[in-house]
Structures are given as C-alpha cells and as structure tokens.
DOPALUM-890874 format. One record per residue (C-alpha): residue in three letters; z, x, y; residue number from 1. Coordinates in steps of 0.001 Angstrom, whole numbers, plus 524288, in hexadecimal, padded with zeros to 5 digits. Layout:
<atoms>
<atom aa="ALA" w="Z" u="X" v="Y" i="NUM"/>
...
</atoms>
This chain:
<atoms>
<atom aa="UNK" w="AC144" u="B50C2" v="D97AB" i="1"/>
<atom aa="UNK" w="AC704" u="B4B1D" v="DA413" i="2"/>
<atom aa="UNK" w="ABE62" u="B43B1" v="DAD73" i="3"/>
<atom aa="UNK" w="ABBB1" u="B4B1D" v="DBA12" i="4"/>
<atom aa="UNK" w="AC0D4" u="B445E" v="DC648" i="5"/>
<atom aa="UNK" w="AB739" u="B3B79" v="DCD29" i="6"/>
<atom aa="UNK" w="ABC69" u="B3F52" v="DDA9C" i="7"/>
<atom aa="UNK" w="AC41C" u="B4C16" v="DD9DB" i="8"/>
<atom aa="UNK" w="AC6F7" u="B4CCE" v="DE885" i="9"/>
<atom aa="UNK" w="ACC87" u="B3EF7" v="DE880" i="10"/>
<atom aa="UNK" w="AD5A1" u="B4223" v="DDD33" i="11"/>
<atom aa="UNK" w="AD9CB" u="B4F35" v="DE2DA" i="12"/>
<atom aa="UNK" w="ADCA8" u="B4968" v="DF03B" i="13"/>
<atom aa="UNK" w="AE4D0" u="B3E68" v="DEA3B" i="14"/>
<atom aa="UNK" w="AECA7" u="B47D8" v="DE1D6" i="15"/>
<atom aa="UNK" w="AEE9D" u="B5176" v="DECFC" i="16"/>
<atom aa="UNK" w="AF2AF" u="B4617" v="DF5A1" i="17"/>
<atom aa="UNK" w="AFD64" u="B4285" v="DEC00" i="18"/>
<atom aa="UNK" w="B023F" u="B5099" v="DEC13" i="19"/>
<atom aa="UNK" w="B02CA" u="B5066" v="DFADF" i="20"/>
<atom aa="UNK" w="B09A1" u="B4345" v="DFA14" i="21"/>
<atom aa="UNK" w="B1444" u="B4956" v="DF1A7" i="22"/>
<atom aa="UNK" w="B15D1" u="B548E" v="DFB42" i="23"/>
<atom aa="UNK" w="B168D" u="B4B3C" v="E06CF" i="24"/>
<atom aa="UNK" w="B2051" u="B4283" v="DFFCF" i="25"/>
<atom aa="UNK" w="B293F" u="B4E39" v="DFDDA" i="26"/>
<atom aa="UNK" w="B295C" u="B50A0" v="E0C8E" i="27"/>
<atom aa="UNK" w="B2B41" u="B421E" v="E0EFB" i="28"/>
<atom aa="UNK" w="B36C3" u="B41EB" v="E0587" i="29"/>
<atom aa="UNK" w="B3D91" u="B4D86" v="E0BF3" i="30"/>
<atom aa="UNK" w="B3BA0" u="B482D" v="E19B1" i="31"/>
<atom aa="UNK" w="B40B9" u="B3ADA" v="E1570" i="32"/>
<atom aa="UNK" w="B4D2F" u="B4158" v="E10BE" i="33"/>
<atom aa="UNK" w="B4E58" u="B4971" v="E1D21" i="34"/>
<atom aa="UNK" w="B4BD6" u="B3DAA" v="E25CF" i="35"/>
<atom aa="UNK" w="B560E" u="B35B4" v="E1E81" i="36"/>
<atom aa="UNK" w="B6007" u="B40A1" v="E1FFE" i="37"/>
<atom aa="UNK" w="B5CAA" u="B421D" v="E2E6F" i="38"/>
<atom aa="UNK" w="B5EA8" u="B3386" v="E30D5" i="39"/>
<atom aa="UNK" w="B6B98" u="B33B7" v="E2974" i="40"/>
<atom aa="UNK" w="B7064" u="B3F8F" v="E3101" i="41"/>
<atom aa="UNK" w="B6C04" u="B3933" v="E3D9F" i="42"/>
<atom aa="UNK" w="B7651" u="B2EA5" v="E3BB4" i="43"/>
<atom aa="UNK" w="B811A" u="B3876" v="E38CF" i="44"/>
<atom aa="UNK" w="B7F63" u="B42B7" v="E4363" i="45"/>
<atom aa="UNK" w="B8284" u="B40F7" v="E51B6" i="46"/>
<atom aa="UNK" w="B76BC" u="B4915" v="E55E5" i="47"/>
<atom aa="UNK" w="B6D38" u="B3E07" v="E532A" i="48"/>
<atom aa="UNK" w="B6EB8" u="B3049" v="E5870" i="49"/>
<atom aa="UNK" w="B6969" u="B28D6" v="E4CA3" i="50"/>
<atom aa="UNK" w="B6F99" u="B1B7C" v="E4C30" i="51"/>
<atom aa="UNK" w="B7298" u="B1450" v="E3F97" i="52"/>
<atom aa="UNK" w="B6762" u="B0A96" v="E3FEB" i="53"/>
<atom aa="UNK" w="B5D41" u="B1497" v="E43B2" i="54"/>
<atom aa="UNK" w="B61CF" u="B1D84" v="E38C2" i="55"/>
<atom aa="UNK" w="B6116" u="B1264" v="E2EF6" i="56"/>
<atom aa="UNK" w="B535B" u="B0F09" v="E3350" i="57"/>
<atom aa="UNK" w="B4EC0" u="B1D11" v="E320D" i="58"/>
<atom aa="UNK" w="B554D" u="B1E9E" v="E24D5" i="59"/>
<atom aa="UNK" w="B4F1E" u="B1208" v="E1FEE" i="60"/>
<atom aa="UNK" w="B41E7" u="B16BE" v="E24BA" i="61"/>
<atom aa="UNK" w="B4355" u="B23C1" v="E1D98" i="62"/>
<atom aa="UNK" w="B4782" u="B1D26" v="E10E8" i="63"/>
<atom aa="UNK" w="B3D04" u="B1298" v="E110D" i="64"/>
<atom aa="UNK" w="B31E1" u="B1BE1" v="E144F" i="65"/>
<atom aa="UNK" w="B36C8" u="B255C" v="E09F6" i="66"/>
<atom aa="UNK" w="B36D5" u="B1AA2" v="DFF9F" i="67"/>
<atom aa="UNK" w="B2946" u="B1602" v="E0386" i="68"/>
<atom aa="UNK" w="B23F0" u="B23E0" v="E0382" i="69"/>
<atom aa="UNK" w="B2A0D" u="B2682" v="DF631" i="70"/>
<atom aa="UNK" w="B245C" u="B1A2A" v="DF025" i="71"/>
<atom aa="UNK" w="B16E9" u="B1D5C" v="DF58F" i="72"/>
<atom aa="UNK" w="B1796" u="B2B63" v="DF096" i="73"/>
<atom aa="UNK" w="B1C17" u="B26F5" v="DE306" i="74"/>
<atom aa="UNK" w="B1116" u="B1CEC" v="DE213" i="75"/>
<atom aa="UNK" w="B06F8" u="B270D" v="DE60A" i="76"/>
<atom aa="UNK" w="B0C5F" u="B30AC" v="DDC03" i="77"/>
<atom aa="UNK" w="B0BA5" u="B2657" v="DD157" i="78"/>
<atom aa="UNK" w="AFD84" u="B230A" v="DD476" i="79"/>
<atom aa="UNK" w="AFA1D" u="B317F" v="DD47C" i="80"/>
<atom aa="UNK" w="AFF46" u="B321C" v="DC685" i="81"/>
<atom aa="UNK" w="AF6D1" u="B267A" v="DC301" i="82"/>
<atom aa="UNK" w="AEA8C" u="B2CC6" v="DC884" i="83"/>
<atom aa="UNK" w="AEB51" u="B397A" v="DC0CC" i="84"/>
<atom aa="UNK" w="AF490" u="B369F" v="DB56B" i="85"/>
<atom aa="UNK" w="AF79F" u="B287A" v="DB1D9" i="86"/>
<atom aa="UNK" w="AE9AF" u="B2340" v="DB2CE" i="87"/>
<atom aa="UNK" w="AE2CF" u="B2F6A" v="DADFC" i="88"/>
<atom aa="UNK" w="AD7D7" u="B2C0C" v="DA492" i="89"/>
<atom aa="UNK" w="AD7A7" u="B1DAB" v="DA81A" i="90"/>
<atom aa="UNK" w="AC972" u="B190B" v="DA87F" i="91"/>
<atom aa="UNK" w="AC402" u="B173C" v="DB633" i="92"/>
<atom aa="UNK" w="AD107" u="B1B71" v="DBBFB" i="93"/>
<atom aa="UNK" w="ACE3D" u="B293E" v="DC012" i="94"/>
<atom aa="UNK" w="AD65D" u="B2F33" v="DCB37" i="95"/>
<atom aa="UNK" w="ACBDE" u="B2C62" v="DD55B" i="96"/>
<atom aa="UNK" w="ACC01" u="B1DEA" v="DD1D9" i="97"/>
<atom aa="UNK" w="ADAE0" u="B1D47" v="DD237" i="98"/>
<atom aa="UNK" w="ADB86" u="B241A" v="DDF64" i="99"/>
<atom aa="UNK" w="AD194" u="B1AE0" v="DE555" i="100"/>
<atom aa="UNK" w="AD795" u="B0E6A" v="DDFA5" i="101"/>
<atom aa="UNK" w="AE5C0" u="B11DA" v="DE21E" i="102"/>
<atom aa="UNK" w="AE954" u="B0432" v="DE6E5" i="103"/>
<atom aa="UNK" w="AE71F" u="AFEC5" v="DD935" i="104"/>
<atom aa="UNK" w="AF4DE" u="B0369" v="DD5A0" i="105"/>
<atom aa="UNK" w="B010E" u="AFCF0" v="DDB11" i="106"/>
<atom aa="UNK" w="B0910" u="B0948" v="DDCD6" i="107"/>
<atom aa="UNK" w="AFE56" u="B0F55" v="DE502" i="108"/>
<atom aa="UNK" w="AFE2D" u="B0333" v="DED90" i="109"/>
<atom aa="UNK" w="B0CF2" u="B04A9" v="DEE53" i="110"/>
<atom aa="UNK" w="B0B1E" u="B1270" v="DF39B" i="111"/>
<atom aa="UNK" w="B01DF" u="B0D7A" v="DFE1B" i="112"/>
<atom aa="UNK" w="B0ABF" u="B021B" v="E01DA" i="113"/>
<atom aa="UNK" w="B16F5" u="B0A89" v="E0300" i="114"/>
<atom aa="UNK" w="B0FA3" u="B1457" v="E0B63" i="115"/>
<atom aa="UNK" w="B0AC5" u="B09A1" v="E1478" i="116"/>
<atom aa="UNK" w="B185D" u="B03CC" v="E1601" i="117"/>
<atom aa="UNK" w="B1D49" u="B1173" v="E18B0" i="118"/>
<atom aa="UNK" w="B1300" u="B1286" v="E236D" i="119"/>
<atom aa="UNK" w="B188E" u="B0628" v="E29AA" i="120"/>
<atom aa="UNK" w="B2617" u="B0C19" v="E2A89" i="121"/>
<atom aa="UNK" w="B218D" u="B1976" v="E2F18" i="122"/>
<atom aa="UNK" w="B18DB" u="B13CC" v="E39AE" i="123"/>
<atom aa="UNK" w="B2446" u="B0B55" v="E3DF5" i="124"/>
<atom aa="UNK" w="B2C5B" u="B1799" v="E4030" i="125"/>
<atom aa="UNK" w="B213E" u="B1DB2" v="E47EB" i="126"/>
<atom aa="UNK" w="B2053" u="B1130" v="E4FD9" i="127"/>
<atom aa="UNK" w="B2EC3" u="B11D8" v="E533B" i="128"/>
<atom aa="UNK" w="B2E26" u="B2044" v="E56E8" i="129"/>
<atom aa="UNK" w="B2268" u="B1DC2" v="E5FA2" i="130"/>
<atom aa="UNK" w="B29AE" u="B12CA" v="E668D" i="131"/>
<atom aa="UNK" w="B3592" u="B1B6B" v="E68CE" i="132"/>
<atom aa="UNK" w="B2DF2" u="B2710" v="E6DE0" i="133"/>
<atom aa="UNK" w="B262F" u="B1E5B" v="E7713" i="134"/>
<atom aa="UNK" w="B3295" u="B171C" v="E7B1F" i="135"/>
<atom aa="UNK" w="B2D03" u="B0A20" v="E763F" i="136"/>
<atom aa="UNK" w="B217A" u="B0A1A" v="E7F7F" i="137"/>
<atom aa="UNK" w="B1B9A" u="AFC92" v="E7E11" i="138"/>
<atom aa="UNK" w="B0D91" u="B014A" v="E7CDD" i="139"/>
<atom aa="UNK" w="B112C" u="B0AF5" v="E7247" i="140"/>
<atom aa="UNK" w="B193A" u="B00B3" v="E6B2D" i="141"/>
<atom aa="UNK" w="B0E28" u="AF6C9" v="E6BA4" i="142"/>
<atom aa="UNK" w="B0391" u="B0044" v="E6744" i="143"/>
<atom aa="UNK" w="B0B0E" u="B0693" v="E5C25" i="144"/>
<atom aa="UNK" w="B1082" u="AF9A8" v="E5734" i="145"/>
<atom aa="UNK" w="B02E7" u="AF393" v="E5677" i="146"/>
<atom aa="UNK" w="AFD8E" u="AFF39" v="E4EEF" i="147"/>
<atom aa="UNK" w="B0957" u="AFF21" v="E45CD" i="148"/>
<atom aa="UNK" w="B07B9" u="AF0AF" v="E429B" i="149"/>
<atom aa="UNK" w="AF946" u="AF2F9" v="E3FFE" i="150"/>
<atom aa="UNK" w="AFCBD" u="AFDE0" v="E366C" i="151"/>
<atom aa="UNK" w="B05F7" u="AF4AA" v="E2F2E" i="152"/>
<atom aa="UNK" w="AFB5D" u="AEA5D" v="E2E2A" i="153"/>
<atom aa="UNK" w="AF169" u="AF3FE" v="E28CF" i="154"/>
<atom aa="UNK" w="AFAF9" u="AF9B0" v="E1EED" i="155"/>
<atom aa="UNK" w="AFDCF" u="AEBF5" v="E1A03" i="156"/>
<atom aa="UNK" w="AEF38" u="AE99B" v="E1846" i="157"/>
<atom aa="UNK" w="AEE22" u="AF68E" v="E10FB" i="158"/>
<atom aa="UNK" w="AF907" u="AF2D3" v="E0789" i="159"/>
<atom aa="UNK" w="AF280" u="AE5B0" v="E04DC" i="160"/>
<atom aa="UNK" w="AE57A" u="AEC5E" v="E022D" i="161"/>
<atom aa="UNK" w="AEC0F" u="AF655" v="DF950" i="162"/>
<atom aa="UNK" w="AF1D3" u="AEB14" v="DF16F" i="163"/>
<atom aa="UNK" w="AE3E5" u="AE699" v="DEE87" i="164"/>
<atom aa="UNK" w="AE0C6" u="AF380" v="DE7A4" i="165"/>
<atom aa="UNK" w="AD733" u="AF7D8" v="DF211" i="166"/>
<atom aa="UNK" w="AD176" u="B057A" v="DF324" i="167"/>
<atom aa="UNK" w="AD969" u="B0D6E" v="DFCBB" i="168"/>
<atom aa="UNK" w="ACDB6" u="B1364" v="E03A4" i="169"/>
<atom aa="UNK" w="AC786" u="B0613" v="E05E2" i="170"/>
<atom aa="UNK" w="AD30A" u="AFF95" v="E0CA7" i="171"/>
<atom aa="UNK" w="ACF42" u="AFC10" v="E1A83" i="172"/>
<atom aa="UNK" w="ADD61" u="AF88B" v="E1D67" i="173"/>
<atom aa="UNK" w="AE1BD" u="B0612" v="E18E5" i="174"/>
<atom aa="UNK" w="AD806" u="B0CBB" v="E21E0" i="175"/>
<atom aa="UNK" w="ADC09" u="B0424" v="E2D49" i="176"/>
<atom aa="UNK" w="AEA58" u="B06F4" v="E2A64" i="177"/>
<atom aa="UNK" w="AE816" u="B15A0" v="E2A34" i="178"/>
<atom aa="UNK" w="AE0E4" u="B152C" v="E372D" i="179"/>
<atom aa="UNK" w="AEB4A" u="B0CBC" v="E3D93" i="180"/>
<atom aa="UNK" w="AF644" u="B1511" v="E37E4" i="181"/>
<atom aa="UNK" w="AEF97" u="B2132" v="E3D3A" i="182"/>
<atom aa="UNK" w="AEE64" u="B1A5F" v="E4A66" i="183"/>
<atom aa="UNK" w="AFCEB" u="B173B" v="E4A24" i="184"/>
<atom aa="UNK" w="B0065" u="B255C" v="E4737" i="185"/>
<atom aa="UNK" w="AF6E1" u="B2A2D" v="E518F" i="186"/>
<atom aa="UNK" w="AFD10" u="B2179" v="E5BD7" i="187"/>
<atom aa="UNK" w="B0AC3" u="B2576" v="E57A6" i="188"/>
<atom aa="UNK" w="B07B9" u="B3404" v="E57AE" i="189"/>
<atom aa="UNK" w="B00AF" u="B3335" v="E64BB" i="190"/>
<atom aa="UNK" w="B0AF5" u="B2AD7" v="E6B6E" i="191"/>
<atom aa="UNK" w="B16B0" u="B3296" v="E669C" i="192"/>
<atom aa="UNK" w="B110B" u="B4025" v="E68B3" i="193"/>
<atom aa="UNK" w="B0C08" u="B3C61" v="E763C" i="194"/>
<atom aa="UNK" w="B1934" u="B36A3" v="E79D8" i="195"/>
<atom aa="UNK" w="B209C" u="B42B8" v="E7547" i="196"/>
<atom aa="UNK" w="B176B" u="B4BE5" v="E7C6A" i="197"/>
<atom aa="UNK" w="B1847" u="B443E" v="E8923" i="198"/>
<atom aa="UNK" w="B2720" u="B43D9" v="E883F" i="199"/>
<atom aa="UNK" w="B2835" u="B525F" v="E8545" i="200"/>
<atom aa="UNK" w="B2B1A" u="B56E8" v="E932C" i="201"/>
<atom aa="UNK" w="B33E7" u="B4B4A" v="E95FE" i="202"/>
<atom aa="UNK" w="B3BDF" u="B4DA5" v="E89C0" i="203"/>
<atom aa="UNK" w="B3D2F" u="B5C02" v="E8D2E" i="204"/>
<atom aa="UNK" w="B41FF" u="B5897" v="E9ACB" i="205"/>
<atom aa="UNK" w="B4BD1" u="B4EEB" v="E9553" i="206"/>
<atom aa="UNK" w="B50B5" u="B5600" v="E8943" i="207"/>
<atom aa="UNK" w="B4DBD" u="B6416" v="E8C7D" i="208"/>
<atom aa="UNK" w="B4408" u="B6D05" v="E8580" i="209"/>
<atom aa="UNK" w="B4D16" u="B7019" v="E7A11" i="210"/>
<atom aa="UNK" w="B5086" u="B622B" v="E7647" i="211"/>
<atom aa="UNK" w="B4334" u="B5CA5" v="E79DE" i="212"/>
<atom aa="UNK" w="B3CED" u="B6565" v="E6F9C" i="213"/>
<atom aa="UNK" w="B421A" u="B5C0A" v="E6544" i="214"/>
<atom aa="UNK" w="B3998" u="B513D" v="E6AD0" i="215"/>
<atom aa="UNK" w="B2DED" u="B587B" v="E7093" i="216"/>
<atom aa="UNK" w="B2A93" u="B62FE" v="E6697" i="217"/>
<atom aa="UNK" w="B1DA9" u="B62CD" v="E5F5C" i="218"/>
<atom aa="UNK" w="B24BC" u="B5FF0" v="E529C" i="219"/>
<atom aa="UNK" w="B2BEB" u="B546E" v="E588E" i="220"/>
<atom aa="UNK" w="B1F3B" u="B4EEB" v="E5DEF" i="221"/>
<atom aa="UNK" w="B1851" u="B502B" v="E50D6" i="222"/>
<atom aa="UNK" w="B2389" u="B49EE" v="E4964" i="223"/>
<atom aa="UNK" w="B25C8" u="B3EC3" v="E52E4" i="224"/>
<atom aa="UNK" w="B1744" u="B3B9C" v="E539B" i="225"/>
<atom aa="UNK" w="B14BA" u="B3CCF" v="E44D8" i="226"/>
<atom aa="UNK" w="B08B7" u="B44DC" v="E4839" i="227"/>
<atom aa="UNK" w="B0818" u="B4B87" v="E3AEE" i="228"/>
<atom aa="UNK" w="B06B3" u="B3EA1" v="E33BE" i="229"/>
<atom aa="UNK" w="AFC42" u="B3A1B" v="E3D4F" i="230"/>
<atom aa="UNK" w="AF3B0" u="B45C0" v="E3970" i="231"/>
<atom aa="UNK" w="AF48B" u="B4214" v="E2B09" i="232"/>
<atom aa="UNK" w="AF219" u="B33D3" v="E2E50" i="233"/>
<atom aa="UNK" w="AE583" u="B36EB" v="E358C" i="234"/>
<atom aa="UNK" w="AE0D9" u="B3F9F" v="E2A79" i="235"/>
<atom aa="UNK" w="AE397" u="B34EF" v="E2084" i="236"/>
<atom aa="UNK" w="ADC6F" u="B2A7B" v="E285F" i="237"/>
<atom aa="UNK" w="AD05D" u="B330F" v="E29D2" i="238"/>
<atom aa="UNK" w="ACFA3" u="B36BC" v="E1B6D" i="239"/>
<atom aa="UNK" w="AD22D" u="B28BB" v="E170E" i="240"/>
<atom aa="UNK" w="AC79A" u="B233B" v="E1FE8" i="241"/>
<atom aa="UNK" w="ABD21" u="B2C57" v="E1A5B" i="242"/>
<atom aa="UNK" w="AC1EF" u="B2A59" v="E0C3F" i="243"/>
<atom aa="UNK" w="AC4F5" u="B38B6" v="E0A90" i="244"/>
<atom aa="UNK" w="ACD3B" u="B3D1F" v="DFF1E" i="245"/>
<atom aa="UNK" w="AD533" u="B452D" v="E08C3" i="246"/>
<atom aa="UNK" w="ADC98" u="B389E" v="E0BAE" i="247"/>
<atom aa="UNK" w="AE298" u="B399C" v="DFE05" i="248"/>
<atom aa="UNK" w="AE972" u="B45F6" v="E029E" i="249"/>
<atom aa="UNK" w="AF036" u="B3E2D" v="E0D65" i="250"/>
<atom aa="UNK" w="AF0F3" u="B3045" v="E0828" i="251"/>
<atom aa="UNK" w="AFCEE" u="B315B" v="DFF76" i="252"/>
<atom aa="UNK" w="B0581" u="B393C" v="E08C0" i="253"/>
<atom aa="UNK" w="B00D0" u="B3364" v="E15A1" i="254"/>
<atom aa="UNK" w="B0C0E" u="B29B4" v="E165C" i="255"/>
<atom aa="UNK" w="B1605" u="B3429" v="E12D3" i="256"/>
<atom aa="UNK" w="B10E6" u="B3CF8" v="E1DAC" i="257"/>
<atom aa="UNK" w="B13A4" u="B321D" v="E2759" i="258"/>
<atom aa="UNK" w="B210C" u="B307C" v="E2129" i="259"/>
<atom aa="UNK" w="B23D2" u="B3EED" v="E2359" i="260"/>
<atom aa="UNK" w="B202A" u="B3DA2" v="E31AC" i="261"/>
<atom aa="UNK" w="B296F" u="B3209" v="E3303" i="262"/>
<atom aa="UNK" w="B34AE" u="B3925" v="E2C71" i="263"/>
<atom aa="UNK" w="B3357" u="B447D" v="E35F4" i="264"/>
<atom aa="UNK" w="B34D3" u="B3ABF" v="E4116" i="265"/>
<atom aa="UNK" w="B40C5" u="B34A6" v="E3AA1" i="266"/>
<atom aa="UNK" w="B4716" u="B4205" v="E3937" i="267"/>
<atom aa="UNK" w="B4552" u="B4460" v="E47CD" i="268"/>
<atom aa="UNK" w="B4B1E" u="B3704" v="E4ACE" i="269"/>
<atom aa="UNK" w="B56B8" u="B3913" v="E41BD" i="270"/>
<atom aa="UNK" w="B595D" u="B4687" v="E4790" i="271"/>
<atom aa="UNK" w="B58BA" u="B4157" v="E5581" i="272"/>
<atom aa="UNK" w="B4C94" u="B492D" v="E592C" i="273"/>
<atom aa="UNK" w="B4377" u="B3DE7" v="E5C19" i="274"/>
<atom aa="UNK" w="B3ED4" u="B3876" v="E68FE" i="275"/>
<atom aa="UNK" w="B4714" u="B2C3A" v="E6AB8" i="276"/>
<atom aa="UNK" w="B46BD" u="B20C2" v="E7408" i="277"/>
<atom aa="UNK" w="B5178" u="B26B0" v="E7C94" i="278"/>
<atom aa="UNK" w="B490E" u="B3283" v="E7FBD" i="279"/>
<atom aa="UNK" w="B3C96" u="B2ABC" v="E8218" i="280"/>
<atom aa="UNK" w="B43D1" u="B20D3" v="E8A8F" i="281"/>
<atom aa="UNK" w="B4A0C" u="B2B79" v="E92EB" i="282"/>
<atom aa="UNK" w="B3D08" u="B3272" v="E9495" i="283"/>
<atom aa="UNK" w="B3684" u="B25AF" v="E9882" i="284"/>
<atom aa="UNK" w="B410D" u="B231C" v="EA2BD" i="285"/>
<atom aa="UNK" w="B424C" u="B3108" v="EA7DB" i="286"/>
<atom aa="UNK" w="B3B8E" u="B354D" v="EB44B" i="287"/>
<atom aa="UNK" w="B3BD7" u="B42A0" v="EBAC6" i="288"/>
<atom aa="UNK" w="B3EAD" u="B4410" v="EC961" i="289"/>
<atom aa="UNK" w="B3C1C" u="B509A" v="ED0EA" i="290"/>
<atom aa="UNK" w="B4332" u="B54B7" v="EDD6C" i="291"/>
<atom aa="UNK" w="B3C9D" u="B5CF6" v="EE7D2" i="292"/>
<atom aa="UNK" w="B4143" u="B6B04" v="EE874" i="293"/>
<atom aa="UNK" w="B4B2C" u="B6EC9" v="EF2E5" i="294"/>
<atom aa="UNK" w="B51F2" u="B618A" v="EF3CC" i="295"/>
<atom aa="UNK" w="B5D59" u="B64F0" v="EEB1B" i="296"/>
<atom aa="UNK" w="B6B52" u="B62BE" v="EF005" i="297"/>
<atom aa="UNK" w="B78AB" u="B6059" v="EEA9D" i="298"/>
<atom aa="UNK" w="B7688" u="B51C8" v="EE8BA" i="299"/>
<atom aa="UNK" w="B6946" u="B531B" v="EE255" i="300"/>
<atom aa="UNK" w="B6DFE" u="B5E31" v="ED9BC" i="301"/>
<atom aa="UNK" w="B797E" u="B561B" v="ED54C" i="302"/>
<atom aa="UNK" w="B7040" u="B4AD9" v="ED296" i="303"/>
<atom aa="UNK" w="B6780" u="B53C2" v="ECA90" i="304"/>
<atom aa="UNK" w="B7317" u="B57EE" v="EC260" i="305"/>
<atom aa="UNK" w="B7697" u="B49AE" v="EC088" i="306"/>
<atom aa="UNK" w="B68BC" u="B4643" v="EBCC0" i="307"/>
<atom aa="UNK" w="B68B5" u="B5135" v="EB2D4" i="308"/>
<atom aa="UNK" w="B7330" u="B4A38" v="EAB18" i="309"/>
<atom aa="UNK" w="B6929" u="B418E" v="EA48C" i="310"/>
<atom aa="UNK" w="B604A" u="B4D05" v="EA1A3" i="311"/>
<atom aa="UNK" w="B6B52" u="B54CA" v="E9B60" i="312"/>
<atom aa="UNK" w="B6F7B" u="B491D" v="E935B" i="313"/>
<atom aa="UNK" w="B619A" u="B4705" v="E8EBE" i="314"/>
<atom aa="UNK" w="B5FCD" u="B555C" v="E8B7E" i="315"/>
<atom aa="UNK" w="B69F9" u="B5403" v="E80CC" i="316"/>
<atom aa="UNK" w="B61FF" u="B4F47" v="E7513" i="317"/>
<atom aa="UNK" w="B660D" u="B4239" v="E6F7D" i="318"/>
<atom aa="UNK" w="B66CD" u="B4863" v="E620D" i="319"/>
<atom aa="UNK" w="B7123" u="B51E5" v="E6702" i="320"/>
<atom aa="UNK" w="B79ED" u="B4830" v="E6DE0" i="321"/>
<atom aa="UNK" w="B85B5" u="B44F2" v="E65CF" i="322"/>
<atom aa="UNK" w="B8E97" u="B395D" v="E6720" i="323"/>
<atom aa="UNK" w="B99CA" u="B4225" v="E6B4D" i="324"/>
<atom aa="UNK" w="B91FC" u="B48E6" v="E75E1" i="325"/>
<atom aa="UNK" w="B9394" u="B3F0E" v="E80BE" i="326"/>
<atom aa="UNK" w="B8E94" u="B3F25" v="E8E8B" i="327"/>
<atom aa="UNK" w="B9B90" u="B4448" v="E93BB" i="328"/>
<atom aa="UNK" w="B9883" u="B520E" v="E8F44" i="329"/>
<atom aa="UNK" w="B8B42" u="B5212" v="E95AB" i="330"/>
<atom aa="UNK" w="B9095" u="B4B6F" v="EA1D5" i="331"/>
<atom aa="UNK" w="B9B8A" u="B5569" v="EA36D" i="332"/>
<atom aa="UNK" w="B91B1" u="B6083" v="EA299" i="333"/>
<atom aa="UNK" w="B893E" u="B59AD" v="EACA8" i="334"/>
<atom aa="UNK" w="B94DF" u="B57A1" v="EB5D4" i="335"/>
<atom aa="UNK" w="B98D3" u="B65E3" v="EB4BF" i="336"/>
<atom aa="UNK" w="B8AE4" u="B6A6C" v="EB76D" i="337"/>
<atom aa="UNK" w="B89E6" u="B60FB" v="EC2DA" i="338"/>
<atom aa="UNK" w="B969D" u="B65D0" v="EC917" i="339"/>
<atom aa="UNK" w="B9270" u="B73FC" v="EC781" i="340"/>
<atom aa="UNK" w="B8562" u="B709F" v="ECD97" i="341"/>
<atom aa="UNK" w="B8BE3" u="B69FC" v="ED942" i="342"/>
<atom aa="UNK" w="B954B" u="B7553" v="EDB62" i="343"/>
<atom aa="UNK" w="B8A3B" u="B7F18" v="EDB57" i="344"/>
<atom aa="UNK" w="B82DE" u="B770F" v="EE551" i="345"/>
<atom aa="UNK" w="B8E91" u="B74C2" v="EEE79" i="346"/>
<atom aa="UNK" w="B95B2" u="B81BE" v="EEEA6" i="347"/>
<atom aa="UNK" w="B8AB6" u="B8B75" v="EED48" i="348"/>
<atom aa="UNK" w="B85E1" u="B8A7B" v="EFB26" i="349"/>
<atom aa="UNK" w="B7D1A" u="B9512" v="F007A" i="350"/>
<atom aa="UNK" w="B83BF" u="BA059" v="F07D4" i="351"/>
</atoms>
C-alpha cells in the first residue's frame, strides 16, 4: 500500500501551482510572439515611428526574456516530475521533503536564477517607462534608480544563498528581495498611474477627446502602470511572509505574470500607442492663457487662428503621421481657414 502524504495541502498546492505555471506560460508564449511581430511591423509601416535601434532593443528584450522564461518553466517542469515520478519510493524523499528542499537540485536553482535575471530586465524596462512618462524628473530618476539597484543587490544575495542549498522559506535575502521588489512595483504603479491621471485633461486639450482616449483610458492606465502584476506581487509577498502554502500557487508563475505585463507595454510601444517623451515634454511646456470676453477684434482673431496651428498639429496623433504627410498640407488648410476667417470679419459688417 502507498504511504499517505505527510502534508497533503503542501503537495496539492505545489502541483496546482505547476498547472497554473503551464497555463501562464502559454499566455506568455503567445504574447511574446505577438510582441515580436508588433515590433517587426513597427519598423515596416509608416504609421509608427519606431527607429532601427529602438526596434532592435525591443526585439532583443522580447527574445531574451522569452528564453529566460522558457528555461525557468522547463526546469520547474523537470523538478515536478522528480517530485511525483522520478524519486517516487526513494527512502526519506517524499514529495513534502523534495518541495521543501528544492535548492538541493541544480536545475531547480537554475529556474530560480533565470527568473531573478529576468526580473532585472523587466524592472529595467519599467524603470525606463517611468522615466519617459515623468519626462526624466530628477527626483523620480533618483528614487527609482536607488530602489532598482537595491533589488539587484538582494537578488544577487538570494542566488548566492540558493547555491548553498538553503531552505527557500528561511532565506532572509529572499524575503527582503520580495519586499523591495513589491516596493519598486508599488512606486512604479503609483507614479505612472498618478502621472497619467493628472495629464488626462491636458492630453485631451492637446490631442482631442478621440485621440486622447488611446493614452487616458482605464485600460491604458492599467497596462502602462502594470497594476495587474502589482496585485499578484502583493499577494505573493503576504503568503510567503506567513509561510502559507498559498504561495505555491503563485511562486512558479509569478515571474511570468510580470513578463506578461511587460509584453503588453511593449505592444503599445511598438504600435505607437504609448505616452512618449514628446507628449510629456509638450505638456510640461504648455500653458493656457485666457482672454477676457468682449475684447475680440480682427487682429486678435487672426492671432487666435495662428495660435491654433500648433494645437491642430498636435491633435494629429504621432502614430498617424506618415512621412509623406508633410506640414504643407496642414499649413495650406490653416491658410485657407485663416483667409476665410478674415473675410468674414472684414466684409460682414452690421447693417
């Protein structure tokens, strides 16, 4: 007769976590393909201004994170086979023991190391996006850079401890890394979502309600701020800190969930739907002036038409401006509207 499990909930949570990991990897795989195609198409179409070096950087990011995620998933799948199949019947090596002492096996340490390196790259992308959205504000750059470097230091300490065959739950460096990583994601989500919400009205006034929806919608805010991943990150930190087996349901796919959030951002960048430095710079340098009612005349009206040239040019989304559509077409329309405006003001005198 088979020996009953010593900790059924631990074994069930680890097995269910691997199933969820496989499901999450499937989504990660599809989004990696879609992001790669979007980056490639971004270099071929004239609707998106994706230069060669930026496209190469994004493509390299997609490929490297995909390889790291695949290696980590394969190593986790192999160790799952060892727990319930390859080491079945081995004395003193029941599934509960193997789950607890996972760092005793090199391929499981490989899974942890690849996931941590993947975190470096993904947080680096978040760091760059935060800088762009905040237009490289020096306080934001200083704060986020310090937190990012701290995360790298703690992940390095975690990899060293894992190499010493330590118990995962007992790693102080791992706990510190999870807390600091959660802090990084909290700061990123808060800074980006706050920035997008405060710029909502300004973007609408510059781009118009239709085109501004691309940058100010709820979906855009959630994607740009990686808010979905932050929720999972908080849940994982809480369950890990209290040594709950619920963390096994999140542990294996936690890194892939962050990868999915990053790929959604890359798709927006490749399709030209992201908040870029041109928009944030123009908003930072734009001021609104109001004129008292009843002071309008021919000169001021002509000036208003002239001032509207910038607004009309801005209202055309950058993603929809082609290389062939030059300023001459917009300028000719402006000149025609201006002449019609002047004629209506000069010749339509009251009877």
